[in-house]
C-alpha positions as MATLAB code, in Angstrom:
seq = 'XXXXXXXXXXXXXXXXXXXXXXXXXXXXXXXXXXXXXXXXXXXXXXXXXXXXXXXXXXXXXXXXXXXXXXXXXXXXXXXXXXXXXXXXXXXXXXXXXXXXXXXXXXXXXXXXXXXXXXXXXXXXXXXXXXXXXXXXXXXXXXXXXXXXXXXXXXXXXXXXXXXXXXXXXXX';
ca = [
     130.494  -73.113  -17.126;
     132.035  -75.498  -15.104;
     131.048  -76.947  -11.606;
     133.388  -78.705   -9.815;
     132.547  -80.720   -7.139;
     135.860  -80.861   -4.558;
     135.853  -81.356   -0.431;
     132.994  -80.105    0.037;
     131.865  -77.875   -2.146;
     131.051  -77.604   -5.985;
     132.519  -74.574   -7.004;
     131.261  -73.058  -10.205;
     134.179  -70.732  -12.342;
     132.428  -69.453  -16.010;
     132.923  -66.228  -17.289;
     129.483  -64.762  -16.496;
     129.595  -65.521  -13.271;
     131.965  -64.238  -10.973;
     131.380  -65.909   -6.871;
     131.391  -70.051   -6.960;
     127.908  -71.405   -6.339;
     128.093  -74.535   -3.762;
     126.065  -77.092   -3.766;
     127.245  -78.702   -0.662;
     126.602  -77.061    2.553;
     127.380  -78.816    6.024;
     123.656  -78.490    6.541;
     122.955  -81.760    4.215;
     124.593  -84.102    7.388;
     121.409  -85.985    7.691;
     118.983  -85.697    4.721;
     121.299  -87.159    2.041;
     122.607  -90.337    2.419;
     126.489  -90.275    3.297;
     127.473  -92.121    0.370;
     125.563  -90.439   -1.615;
     127.297  -87.524   -0.326;
     130.711  -88.412   -0.610;
     129.472  -89.379   -4.818;
     127.984  -85.787   -4.829;
     131.174  -84.495   -3.206;
     133.845  -85.743   -4.933;
     132.253  -87.637   -8.173;
     129.911  -85.537  -10.129;
     130.875  -82.210  -11.906;
     128.224  -80.250  -12.914;
     128.972  -78.218  -17.178;
     127.100  -75.985  -18.534;
     125.081  -77.754  -21.474;
     123.155  -76.581  -25.063;
     119.539  -77.881  -25.295;
     119.441  -78.722  -28.753;
     115.772  -77.000  -29.035;
     116.994  -73.686  -27.571;
     120.925  -72.510  -28.116;
     120.130  -69.672  -26.177;
     119.991  -70.451  -22.410;
     122.166  -73.291  -21.778;
     121.060  -75.400  -19.307;
     123.212  -77.745  -16.349;
     124.186  -80.867  -16.384;
     126.201  -82.910  -14.378;
     129.106  -85.567  -15.074;
     131.927  -87.962  -13.933;
     134.597  -85.957  -12.810;
     136.808  -88.532  -13.578;
     136.449  -89.483  -16.759;
     134.914  -86.876  -18.320;
     138.048  -86.500  -20.869;
     138.478  -90.216  -21.390;
     138.178  -91.986  -24.423;
     136.217  -94.393  -23.457;
     133.737  -94.087  -20.848;
     131.383  -96.085  -18.726;
     127.333  -95.958  -19.161;
     125.825  -93.088  -17.689;
     129.192  -91.154  -17.326;
     126.403  -87.675  -17.725;
     122.797  -86.834  -17.405;
     121.051  -83.639  -17.956;
     117.831  -83.510  -15.449;
     114.822  -81.822  -17.080;
     114.250  -80.319  -13.779;
     115.257  -80.192   -9.890;
     112.748  -82.718   -9.259;
     114.597  -84.876  -11.502;
     118.187  -84.900  -10.174;
     118.138  -86.957   -7.525;
     116.059  -89.976   -9.659;
     119.017  -89.163  -12.401;
     122.132  -89.759   -9.961;
     120.437  -92.708   -8.495;
     120.949  -94.314  -11.983;
     124.393  -92.070  -12.323;
     124.869  -94.568   -9.157;
     124.024  -97.788  -10.249;
     125.131  -98.012  -13.950;
     128.546  -95.950  -14.140;
     130.106  -95.464  -10.394;
     129.953  -99.084  -10.224;
     131.555  -99.795  -13.471;
     133.558  -96.357  -14.154;
     137.698  -97.688  -13.841;
     138.483  -93.754  -13.432;
     136.496  -93.496  -10.579;
     139.835  -93.343   -7.139;
     140.059  -96.455   -5.235;
     140.236  -94.639   -1.806;
     136.375  -93.043   -2.864;
     134.885  -96.666   -3.739;
     136.481  -97.503   -0.460;
     134.776  -95.056    1.631;
     131.193  -95.258   -0.016;
     131.614  -99.312    0.554;
     131.979  -98.800    4.112;
     129.528  -96.565    4.423;
     126.925  -99.280    2.454;
     128.202 -101.909    5.305;
     127.701  -99.569    8.470;
     124.428  -99.580    6.945;
     123.966 -102.671    6.588;
     125.285 -104.009   10.019;
     123.008 -101.570   11.219;
     120.121 -102.611    9.545;
     121.028 -106.373   11.025;
     120.569 -105.350   13.973;
     117.640 -103.390   13.768;
     115.935 -106.613   12.369;
     117.242 -108.561   15.229;
     115.402 -106.336   18.025;
     112.373 -106.154   15.420;
     113.005 -102.526   14.064;
     113.120 -101.160   10.510;
     115.551  -99.141    8.652;
     115.271  -97.063    6.250;
     118.535  -96.646    3.083;
     118.543  -93.616    0.928;
     117.951  -89.695    1.784;
     115.859  -87.385    1.575;
     114.740  -86.367   -2.298;
     113.618  -83.050   -1.495;
     116.574  -81.867    0.041;
     118.228  -82.554   -3.398;
     115.760  -79.942   -4.970;
     116.230  -77.437   -1.740;
     119.770  -77.473   -1.786;
     119.702  -76.631   -5.609;
     117.571  -73.736   -5.231;
     119.985  -72.601   -2.153;
     122.904  -72.400   -4.957;
     120.812  -70.596   -6.899;
     120.063  -73.615   -9.692;
     115.824  -73.452  -11.023;
     113.835  -75.128  -13.176;
     113.848  -73.423  -16.832;
     110.283  -71.983  -17.146;
     110.014  -74.131  -20.579;
     110.526  -77.264  -18.626;
     113.448  -77.726  -20.453;
     116.298  -78.104  -18.284;
     118.363  -76.539  -14.983;
     119.580  -73.395  -15.303;
     122.258  -71.183  -13.177;
     120.297  -67.759  -11.648;
     122.352  -66.726   -8.568;
     123.679  -62.918   -8.915;
     124.302  -62.262  -12.565;
     123.965  -65.634  -13.411;
     121.615  -67.494  -16.609;
     117.985  -66.236  -16.869;
     115.853  -67.956  -18.860;
];
């Protein structure tokens, strides 16, 4: 199983699944931070992994698409959330520990993410002048909702995430 985030979708291709699974939706706008959306769409891939104590049911992990085959990778190049609720937290760790240090991520992607941050900071400063406040980040609950929409769900034993769409993996 391999989910590849390209352009506007995550594509899952594997022998067990005939239909691609898309994690990114146009409806994400307004729910997910624009910088996070770029990273989610263009940098992260999901992949199938085996939990050592339960090899019979593969789980889903996420990794950097640009350094997955590199001999030397920056820290936190992959992560395996224990549940849908921890995808966002683990993503933030990926973003701060890996995205910032990975030399394999193209500069154009880094530039677009940086531009979002600059625009957000300028908007925040403008609001502070008139006495308003602004909040960064995205809607954490939407990450769970969007994962469910594409057929991801928590394993019943609490040991990760599985694909359950169509003829997908069941726990």
